[in-house]
N, C-alpha and C positions, 0 to 999 in steps of 0.2 A: 503493497499502501503507500510506503514511503517511496518506494524508485517510482511509482506513478505520479503521485504528486508533484515529484520535483521533476520529472520529465515534461508535466504540463505545465509547469511555473516556469523552466525555462522557455518554451517556446512563447507561453503568453508574452513573456518578455520579450523574447525577437520580435513581434508582431508588434507588440507597442512601439520598441525601438526604432522599426521601419515606419511606421507612421510618424513619426517625431524628428526624422532624417532631414537634411535639407536636400534639395532636389539634386546635386549634384552626383550626392551619395545614394540616391536611389535608384533601383533598374526595374523598370517598367516591365511586367509578363504579362499585362491585359493581352487577348488573344489568344494567346498558347491553349489556353486549355478550351475555349470556343472553337477553337480550330481543328482542334484533336481527332474529329472522324473524316474532317475534311477530306474528300478525293485527291489524290496524286497518281500521276503514272510515272515520276520519278524513279531510277532504276537505283533500288536500296543497296548500300554501302552494307558490308558485316566484314569481322576480323577473325572471328572464330576458324573459319577454312584456312587461310593463307597464312595467318600470324601478323597481317596487315589488311588495310583497308583495299577491300575489292568489291567490284560490284556482282550482282547476283548474277546478270547476265554473262557474267565471263568467269563465272566459276559452275566448273562442271560439276555434277554428283546431286543429291540432293540434299539442299539446304531451304531454312525457311526461318524468318523473320516474327516474333511476336512484340507487339509494341506496348508502350505504357497504355495506350486507350484500351488492346486487348485483356491488360491485366484488369483496369478499373471494368470492363463490363462483364467480365468472370464473376461467376459466382463468389461471395468473398473475396474478393480478389484472389483467387485463389492461383497459383503457378501452374500448377498440373492444367486447371481445366482453361488457363490462356494459352499455353502450350501446345495444348491440344486444337487450337484454331487452325495451326498448321495441319494439312493433308498427308496422314499418314503417322501423324503422333497421336497417340490414345494414353486418354489417364485411368489408371484403375479407378477401385472401386473401395478403398479401405478408408481410412480416416480421412475426413474433409481436409484435416488438418495438414496431415504428410502422404498426398495419394501418391501411388506409381507413376511412372511414366512409361509404356510401352512403343519404341518406334520400329514400326513395320515386323510386329512379330517378337521382338528381343525386348529385353528389360534386365531390372536387378543389377547385375556386376557384368552383363553384357552392355551396359550403355554410360559413359563416364560423365559426373555430373560436376560443373565448375561452378565458383562465384567469382566473378571477374577473372577468369582463366584458371584459378587457384582448384586443385582437385579435393574435392571433397571422398575421404575414404571413411566407411563408416557398413554395417552391418545391413544389408537388405532384406532379409527375409521378412521382416516388419518393416514397412518404409516410414523412414521422414526426413530422408533427403529435401526437399519441397516444401518445410516445412522450415529452414534452416536459416531463412532470411527473410524480413519483412516484405510482404506484397508492395505495399507503395512506395517500398525505397527502391524498389526495380525500375531501370528507364528501360530496358528491351531484353529479350531470350532470344538467344541465336541458337538454334537446332542444327546441328549436321545431319540428316538421315541413311547410317550407314558408312562404310570408311572411307569417305570423301577427303582427308586431310591425313598427313604422315606426322602431325604435330605431336599426337597424343598418346597413342602405345597401349598397352594390355587394356582391353575392355573397349575399341573403338569399332568393335565389329558391329556392335548395334547402332553406335550414334555416339554423338558428344551434345548435351545440355551446356549452355553457358549462359548463367545469369549475370547480369550486369546491372551494376547500382547506380545510381543518381551519384552525382557528382561535380565539385563547383569547377568553373574555368576562368583563365586568368583576364582579365579586361583591363585595357587600354585606361578607366577611369576607376578608382575605387567606388565599389557599391555593395547592397544588402540585396540577396535577393530570398527567396523561401518560401514557403505553403504552408499553411494549417489546414487539414480536414478533421470532419467530423462524418462517420455513415454509421444507417443503422439498419438492418436487416432481420427480416419478419421468421425467415427459417432458412437456418438456422436464426432463432433469435438472439441479438446479439449487437454489441456497438463494434467499431473500428475507430481509432483514433492515431492520427498521425502530424509530426511535424517537421519540418525542416529549415534550417536558416543558414545562408552560405555568405561570407566576406570574400569578397573577390576585388583583387588588384592586380597591378601588371606583374608581379614577379611572386602574388604568394595569394592561395586562395582557402580558405578552412571552412570546413560545413559540419555541421552537428544535426545528427537526425533523430528520431527515436517514434517507436509507435508500440501501441496497445489495441491487444482484442480479447476479447471473452464472447464466448458462443454456447448457447445452451445443444441439448441434441435436439437434432433436426425431426423432420416429418416427412413422409413418403408420397407417393399422389394419393396414397386411399386414406391419409390421415395417420395413419401409423407411425408413432413413434421410434425412431430408430435408437434404442438404448444406449447408453455407453457411445455416443457421437461428438459429447460438444468438445471445448478445449479453450484456451485459454495461454497467451503468451504475450510478452513483451520483449522489446527490443531497441539497445541502443546503439548510435554507431558514431564514430568519430573519424573523418577525412581531411586530408589538407595535400595541398602542392605547392612545389618550392621552385621556382625559375632560378638556379644557379646564373645562369648567363652563357655565352659559348653554346646555345643548344643543348645543353644540361639543364632537366628536371628531375624531381623525386615528386613521388605520393606515398603517402602515406595512409593505411587504413587499420582501426581496431572494430571491432564489432562484437557484440556479445547479445546474445538470446536465448530466453528462458520459456519452458512452455511448463504448464501444469495441468494436469488431469486430462491429457489427452486421450479420450476413448477412440477404440479400434475398433467399430463392430466386427470387422472382416477378422484381427486376430490373426493368431499365427495358425498354416495351416496342420501344425503339431500338436495342437489344440482340439480338442472336443467344441460343439457348437457352442455349449451352454456356460461355457469357461470364459467370462468376459476379461478382455486384455485392454491393458489400460500403460499410458505412463503419468505416474504419479510427478513425475520429474523428468525433462530433457534441456539440453543445451548446449549452444555451439556456439565456440568463442574463437575470432580468425583476429588473426593480425599481419599484415603484408607491407614489404616495402619495395617498390617498383622505379629504377632507377633508368632513363632514357638519354641518350646523347644522339643528338640529333647532327653528325660529324659532318656530311655532306663533301668529303672530301675523296675526288677524284671517285673510284669503284667503290669506295665504301661509306653507307648513305645513314646509317644509324647502327646502334647498339644497345641491347635493351638486358638489365638484370632484373629480376625478379625474385623474390625470397618471400616467404610465408611459414606462419604456424599455423595448426588449427587444432580445436580439441573439441569432439563431441561425445557429452556423457550421456548415457539411455539406462534412465532405469524403468524395470518395467514389472507390472502387477499382474499375476494371473489368479483369477479365483476359482474357485472350486473346481480344480481340471478333474479329480477323482474322488472317490469316497475317502479315502484315505488323508488325502491333503485339502487342507483349510485353502491355503495360499502359497503362491510361489513368487520370487521375487527374483529376479535377474537382473543383473547388473554389469554393463558395460562400457569403458571408457576408450574411445577412439585417438589415438593424437599423429598426426601427418605434420614434418616437418618437408619443405621440398624450395627448389630453387630453379632458375630457368635462366640460360645466358644465349641470347640470340642476335643475330646479326641480319640487316637486310643490305644487299649491296645489288648494282648493277652494271653490267659490263654488256654495252653493245645493244639486241636485243632479248638478253636475258635480267631479270629480275630475280635474285635466289634470297630466300630467307633459309639461313643454316642456324644451328647451336646443339646444346646440348641439355639434358635436363635429369633431377633426379628427385627423389622424393624416398621418406621412409614414414610406414604406417605402422603404429605400435598401438595392440589391441590386448586391455586387458578384460577379465571376466570372473565374475563368480553369480552363484545362484545359493539362495536360499529357502528352504521347505518350512513351511510351516505346519505339521501334521495336525489330523484331528485326536490326536490320543495326547496332546499338548508338547511332542518333543518337535526339535528343532535341529534340523540337519543340512548340511550344505557340500556343494560337489562343483566343480568348474565345466561348464558348459562346451568351454573352449580354452586349452592353455595357453598363457600368455605368449604371443607370439610378434613377429615381427617378420614385417614384407617389406623390400626394398627394390626399389627400380631405379636404375640407371640407363641413358638412353642418348643415341646423338639422330639430331633428321636433318635433312635439307627438303626444298622445294623451290623447283626451277620455274617460273613462267616465260616460256620461249615465246614471242612474237616472230611466228615464223613469213609474217606476212599481216598488212592491217587489218584483214581480216578473219586470222586465222593464230588463235593461241594454242600450244601445246602446254600441259601443267603436269612436270612430273615431280614425284616425290616420294621418298624413300625413308626407312627410320629402322635403327636396331636396338636391340634392348637386351638387358640382362634383366631379367624377374629372382631375386630367390628370396626366401621364407624360411624361418627357423622358430621354434619354442623352446622353453625351457620348462616344459612340464618335469618337476621332477621325478611324478611316478612312472614315467619311461612310456607311458601309455600310446603316446603318440609321439615321442622324442625326435626327434633330427632335422637335421637341414635339406633343406630342397632349392634347387636351380633352376630356370627355363631361359631358353636363349628367343628372342622372338622378332619377328621383322613385319613392318607395314610396307608396303609400296603401292602406287598408284602412276596410271597417265592417263590424261582427260583431255581432249580435243575438243576446242571449239572455234565452231564457223560460224560467222555472221555474213550470210549468204545474201541478205536483201537488207533495206532498211529498215530497223525494226524487228528485224528477225536474227535470230540466232539458236545454231541446235550445237550438242554435245555428248560425246558420246565417253564413259569412261570406264575403266577398266583398273578392280583394285583387289589385295589381299590383305589378309588382317588378321590378329588374333586375341585370345583372352587366355592370360595366365588363370590357373585355377586360385579363389583365394583363400583366406586362413578358416574360414569356416567351413569352405569345401574340403580342405586338407585335413584339419583337425577336431571339427566337432565331435562332442559323444553328448546326445539328446536323449534323456528316457521319456519314449513316448507310450510309457504305459502299458500293463498288460504283459510285460516282460521282454518287451520290445525296445530294442536302440536303434537311435540312427547314428551312423560314424561317419566320420572324413576320411578320403583317402589319400595320404602323404605322396602316393605315387601317380596321381593324376597328371595325365599331358594338356597341354594348352588346346582351349578349343581355336580352330584355324577357320576363317573364311575367304570365299572367292565370290566377287562380287561386277556385275554388269551392269549399267543402267545410262537409258538413253533420255534427253531432254529436250525438248522443242519449248522455245520461247520466244513472245510477241511484247512489244510494250513502243507504243508511238500513240502520239494523241491522246485520245482519251480515254483506251483500251490498252488493257495488259491483263496476257495471261501465260498458262504455260500449262505444259504435260509431260508426265514423264514414265517409263516404264523400267523393271528392273527386276534380277533376278540375283538371287544372294544362297551360296552354298555354304554348309557350315559343316564341319569334320568333328569327330572325337566331342560330340555336344556330352557334356557332365550333366549327369542324371543320376536320381536315386535307383537302387538295383536292390533289390531283395534277393540276399542269398541263404537265410534259411528264414524258418519260423521266428527267431527271435532275434534278427539283425537285418538291417538296412544300412546298404553302406552307397558313397558316390563311387559312379563309376565313368570311364571313358564309353559308352555303349552307343551313341547313336548318330546317326547322320542328318543333317536335313536342308529341305529345299524350300525355298519361301520367293512367291514371285509375286507382283502387285504392280497396280498401274496408280498414277495418281493424277489430279488436273485441279487446277484453280484460273479464277478469272474475274474480271474488274472492268467494269464500263459504264462513264460519266455518259449516260445518254443523252440530258438537257444540264442546263447550267448549276442546277441545284441538285439532281438526282443521279446515285449510285445505284447502280446493281452489280452483286459483289456472289461468289459463291466456290467451293469446292465439295471435292468430292475423292476416296478413297476405297479402294479394293486388295484385297490383300489374298493369298491361299498358301497356307503352310502343311510340310507334310514330313512326319517323321519316314525317313526311307529306309532305314533300317526295320522300324519295326513295322512297314506297311501301313503307316495310320495317320490321319490328322494333328497337327500339332494342338497343343490346350488352348496356348494363348495368342490366338489370332481372331483380332475383331472383324466381323460382318462387313458388308458393303455401309459407309458411311456418308453420310453429307451434309452440307452448310449452305442456304442460301437466304439472300436479305437486299432489304432495297433500303438505302441511307438516304436523308434529305437533310441540306445545309440552307437555311433562310440566309444566312449572310451577316445576319443584325446579333450573330449570337446564339441563335436557337438552331437545335439540331433534332433530327427524331430518327428512327431506325427500327424496321420489324425485320424479324430473320426465324427461320423454321430450321431445328437439325432432326436428322432421322437417322433411323438404323434399320438394317433389312433384317429377317431372324437370321441367327446362326442354328443351322441345323448341320455343320460340317465337321464338330470337334470329334474326340476320340471317344470311346463307348462309354466311357464312364465320366464323360462332360456332361451335363444335363443342356438340352436344345432350350434355344430362347427365343422368344418371340421380337419380333422388331418392335418400331418403337419411333414416335415423333412427337414432338414439342414446339412451342412457338413461344419466340419473345420477343418485348419490347423495351426501348428505352428514348428517352428523351433528356436534352438539358438546354439550360440555357446560362450564358455566360455576361457580363458585363461590368467597365471600369466603375469606380469611384472614388473617385482622387487618385491618391497614390497605390490603391488596393484594386484586384482584380476580383470578383466572386465569380463562384459557378455553383451551380446545384443541379444534382442529375438525378433522375428516377430509373430505374432498372426492375422491370418485372420480366420475370423469367418461370419457365413452364405455366403459360396463361392457363392453359383447360386444366391444372394440377392432374397429369396425365401419371400414372404410375407406370412406371418401368425399373428395369434393372440392369446394370450395367453389364456387358458381358465379357469382361475382365476385373471383375471382382474377387477377390478371394476370399469366398463366403463360407469355408468350412462345413458344408450344410445348410449353413441361414441363408434365408432370402433379403439381402442387403439391396434396399432400393435407392434409389437416383433420389433428390430430394424432390418435393412435389411445388406447390405453387411457394415463390420467395419474392416480396417486393422489396426494394433496398435503394436507401436514398441516402445520397454522399454531398454536401456540400464543403466547398473548398476556397479558402481564400489565398492568394499569391498575392508577392510584392516582389 
């Protein structure tokens, strides 16, 4: 409570100061929010794919961007829902607080999650990653669908999600900028508070931001309350940038987030459906220091050194897992230290990004059993273990011709792992060598048109849990890791066609991904299930999206994605493949600060899963949103109303980890958001 009061006091003071400042120090932000939904045909720039700014039209492979507006329009500002507005990206069905992300049928350790380019290492069996940063503090989310880049190493065979936070900027004149917002939603009922203030000058910027969220259990479309689905969290972040001169700049940030009583209705797949799973407390802390030197001397253009430390603690409460146990309290701590040195150089027709990086993930865990007979026992679900990765990489953009660009990338890693389990249960060290490589050719064959072809190979090293876990599933059955697992390996082909000119933009792609040495659970006896390399998979799909400004104030937009996945070793469908899904909408921009949109989201029936996965009917929902923004003196005011699932439709997310439960998606929800920016 004291922390919440302090955050609110800080930002109320910042707002009062902004109102009192003389004009030369004040930054007029008016119009930014009112134009948030204005249509654009500009070619978006991303940094995640190539390690430097590059346009979407010149980037081979599946890439996408979820903007700040997408985050605002997502229910409760969910990062997972916002990212899922990109075709081929889907959100899971666990807790609304930290939902999982599935990219083209792959998730968990097969997808790398980054905050400002810093890798988040944590257990993925019960997801939490997407809750580790305050949504209102996010500027955009960049997504690589599949192994479209050689920069990231193990785990990128499924893709990369890079959450990029808001930061200050250097300014010719001293100024103070910021925003304060308050939101309320009816389902889940609760409030969202956020504030940000930044001082910006020619050689220095300093930013302070923070947010609070507190939501009750949500209701499904038939008014069924999804018990144990509420959450509360708070975040504070300090960021700063310093320009030293001669092209040398340094950025620093410190982020601390804590969540309490996070309910997870989907829970853990290793627990029965009647055992509520909750995070009574989970937290994330990150420190980073990034230095960039714009050398611009001869062929060498820039050098960048990034370092970071991240720690997330996860405390879990599992209630009534069986008749003999009243409660289980697993505790896990995940520490990651990482660094990256990268250079950008130009030589003739070549632009080369090259460098080296390393990170070290240390995981410790323990588990306490509170039994119904009054005794307390302890064990370790996973021995204390360390995973270390060291790699070198290079990406070359080669301008073969003004209309032809060849992108080549390669990476070599050594991934090692060891644990210090004194029992000798799984004690030992393991190491793997992994490689990423790709070649992508882009041809701009007509004004506004481009198409590209990408061939890529990637890998994923087994993680700590897969190698060393030991979980008692009850009934005398144990789930164990396997220290001798081999890395998963993938080969991918993708074709993309894009058009952007005048008032119309569109893109379509088709891909095929072959994964070897799939790591899955394999029953070896009546009492033991272990992790094994037993599978091969093939995933194919197509995606398309378009936006058309057919009149000065009206824009049509839509997207669609289709997937098919098969375990070719077992000759059966893969379990985590979403059905045909799409979105279509109409947006209106009055030009005087008023905007409105209506859209529908829909999914086809899921009837192609494995025999032990329930078929699910298709669904469709309708959403409306409207807002108005206006200036008042030195301030800009925005108010927006979002109405989701207007018909209160009852439906189930096909990717929900249900444990035999029926985990409904939220029914009708009304959300009001008021923002003051300065």
